[in-house]
N, C-alpha and C positions, 0 to 999 in steps of 0.2 A: 690100571693106572701107577700101584704099584711096579709092575715092571720096566715101565717106563722110565718112574722118579730114578731108578737104580742107577738106572745109565746115565744122572747129569751130573754126576760126581761134585765136587761142594758150593757150583757156582750157584745153583740152585736148589731151597730147601724143596722138600718132596712137598711142605706146605702149602709153599707157595706157588709150584704145580698146578696144586689142586686146587687151589682158588681161582687161576686160571681156567681149567676147566669147567669148572663151575661157573665163571662168568660167560664163558664161549655159551655153555648150554641155554643159559639166560636168556641171551641175547637171540640165539638159536631159534630159543620159543617165541619169544616177541615177535619174530620175524614170521614163523611158520604162520602164528594164528594172524597176524596182520595188526597185529597192538599197539605199534611202535607210534603210530599217526594219530590212535588217540588218548592218547596220553596227555597231562597235562602240560604245556611247554616245560615246567621247570623238570620234569620227570624225564621230559624228550633230553634237553640239553644234559641229563646227571647222565644218564644212556647213551648219547655219543660220547660225552666222556670214559665212561664205560669201557667201549666199542675202541678207541684211544688208547688207552693202556693195554686193551687187551692184544693190539697191534705190535705196541711197545716190544709187549714181554713175550712174544710168540719170534719178532722181528731180531730182538737179540740174543734168543734160545737157539735161533735156527744158525744166525752168525757162528757163536761160541761152538756147534756144536758141527758145524760145516766140515772141520778136520777131522774128526771120527769115525771110524771105519764104522757103518751104520748095523746096527742090532736088531737081528728080524722082531718084528714085535708078536705076542700071541694073535692066534689066529681070530681071536676071541673082538681084538681091540682093531683089526686093521679094518674092517666095515667102518668104527666110530672115526677113526683117525682119518679116514677118506670121505665122512662127510664134514667134518671139521674142517678141513682141507679147501672142500668145493667153499663151505660155508664163508672160511676166510678170505676167498678168491672172488667172493661174488659182493662183499662189502665195498662202501662207497669210499671209506678212509685209505684202501690199497691201492686205488688205481693213482696211476701217476699225474700229476700235474701240482700246482698251486690249490690251499686248501679256501675253502670262502663257504658260502649257505648258495644252498640249491632251495630255491621260494617259488611256492605256487599262488598266485592272483587268481580269483574269482570274479570272472564279470557280473554284475550286478543291474537292477533297475533302479536308480536314484528316488524315483519315485514310490514303488514297493519295497522297494530293501529285498525284493527274492533273485533269486538267480536267474540274470538274464543272457542267453548267449547270442554274440554278435553274427549276425545274419549275412552269409555274403552275396556278393552280386549275381552270381556266377550261375551260368544256368543248370547245375546239379544242384543248385541250394546248400550249399556248402556253410558249416558254420564254425564259428567256436567259443567254444566255453571258459574255458578256462588260458591262464601263459605261464606257461614255466620258464624260469631262469638262473642264472645264477651270477652272481657276484660277490667281492670280498671287500664290502661296505656296504652293508646291507639298507643303512637309513637313507643315504647319499641314493644307493638303487629307487628304492620304494618314491621319495622324494621327486629325482628325474619323473619318474613313469605318472605323477601327479600331473604334472608342471604342461601344459598343454601342446608349449611351444618346445617341449625338446624333441630332437632329432636323430637320439643317439639308436641304444641298445634296446629293443625293445618296439619296435613298429608297430604289430602287432597292437598291442596296449592302447598306443595312439590311436589307432583307429575305433580303434571302440569307445575311446573319450568321445572323439570327433561324431560319433554313431547316437551320443546322448547317454551312453552308460558310465556305468562307473568300476569301482572292484575293489574288494579287500583282498590282504591278505592272507589266505586260507594255510597254509599251511609250508616249513618248516623244515632241514632238514644240515645239522652243522655236526662236524666241519665235513664237507664233501667237494668233490672235484667236477670241473666239464664232464669229464666222461659219467659220472653219476646222472649230470642232468640229461645227457644223452641218450642214456640207459631209459630214465623214465619216461621221457618223450617215445621213446618208440616204443612201450610198452603201451602207449597209448591209454584209454578211459582215464583220462585225468582227475573226473566224476570217482570213481573207485575210493582214491585219497582227499579229498574233498571233504574238512570236516561240516562245513558248511552244505555243502550240498547234502550230503548224510543225516544233518542233524545231532553232530556227536560234538561238536564245539564251537565256539564262535570265533569273529576275527581279533587275529593278533597282532601285535602291537609292534614294529620294528625295533623302537628303542629299547623296548622291555626285555625283547629276546638278545640284542647283544653286552645287556647289563649282566644278564641271566650265567653269560659265557663266560663275561670277565670274572680273573677272580675278585675278591672282598679286598681293599687294602688292610695291610694291617693298623693296630692301633698305633697312635703314635708313644712312644714309652715316657712313663712319668715321669719328670724331674723326682735327682735321689734326694732334693732340700725338700721336695712337698710329699705330704700324706695324704 
């Protein structure tokens, strides 16, 4: 890291670059061991903020140094740099598009509260135990899903409700794009990410999740005449 920091000049201090490197390493370890989804909601929110901060720092440094001739890094650091670039490219916040929430709904039996997939009527015995979705207004979207008259996005959820099932909000990721939602769907097996099915967490409250990512208001300044 010393050789890398030497060529950045006064724009970024060596301490700042070291901090970005350490933050990136921590996030890589969380993803490698699939620990992010098991963290408490408040910690997941802070982790998402850290991802966003790392992205901004990397993008700003890349733009600032784009006109400089590249300096070949030491051989020992080339593999680490390649791994970091690959990890950044795979992150949800690097994907193009508006930022919002990716959410996972888990279909449940309203009587027992246990996980119960929606069984299809086709000859292949298809069924769906979860629903992936994306929205920029989490509270409104979950309220729409719970409305039996809703005919917008999430037709699968309405079919599950009509079949006598209910659902719980099981997993969230913010900030994320529609591209991130598509990648998660393509990975298959939503069970792996569902804390309810795996017994590692409970249902989430959409209002509490939104409140957790909003900055706390600053206290009102005290009047000069009051003690």
